[in-house]
C-alpha positions, 0 to 999 in steps of 0.5 A: 333591638331590645337586646341592644338597648339592654346591653347599652343601658347596662354598659352605661349604668357599669360605667357610671358605677366605675366612675362613681367608685373612683375618686380620681375619676370623679374629680375629672368627670366633675371638672369636665361636666361643669366646665365643658359640658355646663351641667352644674350642680346645685348640691354645694352652690348653696352650702353643703348642708343645703345639698344634703337637705334641699331645704329652701329656706336655708338656700343661701348662695355661698360667699365668692372665695375670689372676693377674698383675693380681690379684697384682701390687702396683703402686707409685705411677706417677712421673707423668713417664714415658710408655712406648711399645713395638713389641713381639712376643708376649713382651710383648703377650701378657702385657700386653694392654690395661694395664700392670704397669710400676711406673715408667710412668704410661702404656703403649701398644704396636704389635705386630710383623707385625701392625699400625702405629700413630701416636702423639703425644708429650706433650712435658712427659713423659719418652717412652720407646721400647722396641724389644723382640723375641724373639731368633729374629726379630733377624736378618730384623727389624732390617736392614730399618729402613724397615719398623721405622718403619711399625710406629710413626710420631710425629705433631705436634700438627696430627695429634694427632686421629689418634693410635694409628689402626691402619694396616696397611701393604701390606707387612703386608697382603701378608705377613699375607693368607695366612701362617697359612692352613694353621693357620686351615683346621685351626683352622676344620676340625679344632680342636675338643676332640673331636678332641684324644685322637686327635690326642694318641694319634697324636702319642704313638705316633709319639713313642714308637715312631717317635721322631718329632714335628712338625717344628715341634718339638724335644724337649730332650735332657733329655725335659722341654722342648719347643722351637720347631725354627726356633730349634734347627735350625742352618740357619735365621737364626732359630736360636741355632745358626746361624753369625753372620758378624762382617759381619753383627753390624756390619750389625745394629749399624749398623741398630740406630743408625739407628733409634735416632737416627730415633726420637731425632729423632722426639721420644723421650727415650730409645730401649732395645733388649730382646732376649729370648733363645730359650729354648733359648739359656738352658737348652741353649746346648750343644744346638749351637754358640751363635752369641752373638748377644744378647752380641755385639750388646749388647756391641758398641763401636759400638752407640749404642742403650742395652740392657735386658739381660734375657738375663743376668737369665734366665741367673742364673735358669736353674735355675728354671722361667723358660720354659713346657715346652710353650710358646715363651714364659717362664713367670710367674717368667721374665715378672716377672723380665723385667718387673722388669729393664725397669722398673728401667731405667724407674726411672732415667727417672722421676726 
């Protein structure tokens, strides 16, 4: 009997490990667990930074994305602009299935690090590509132009039956297979609401008594905001305060120009760059010495790719709650401001 229990336990843990190691299986299991089994998770319900730290003072309910679709009055589309984007969670999390853009008749996207897609461009339309990325990913994404091209490929008339096929590349598979293994194991073994009070108690004790919190999270000087530590710690090139040599800026601009001309040759009417600033860049740039990555790129005299300047827009709104307190993403106010900035650019293309 003891041997059977040991084998059964080993089998269960082996299954958990295998599922936790595979991105596709984790997606299926997560959906089944939350919808069919009703075993929800508190990890992201109150913000991704809360889920990393479990600091109860920052336990804010994320605003419902569906609310945007109900309250947002969309004008008649121009019937002219087809928008495509290679984007991160600053867009695809908030625009998962459809578009809130007023001046885009059609909107499709592919996600950084998750998938590669093929699209057929209608030659009778203004086909616009939006290259959107959060500031922290610029320095490790832009230099690898071949990887950028794999995320979005344009096919011709003869291949158009294959459009939008999701075709993960070997690079994506090898980097995603075990990338989130620890996080996935925690989700499968311990991420249940019954454990949340204990996690919060432990986190609060460490925070109040020992002035410590998860190394993935940094508390603002004002004690009212959480930041993702890789955007703050100056030793990481994802940080707003990591030294940025002029030679690297020049190299990034050269890569952006290559990407721009690649997609123009592929058939896009125009290609735009939109860098979403790290929250700390806007809210507390004096927390360190800001390397000015965004303005140095956007205003570089050699940059040929046109820019949608979300950074300046959010700077003007910095006294408003444009970022979620317990999340690395923007709030409803920040999101709508960013979308409006992008949409105003699309309006110039719809004429």
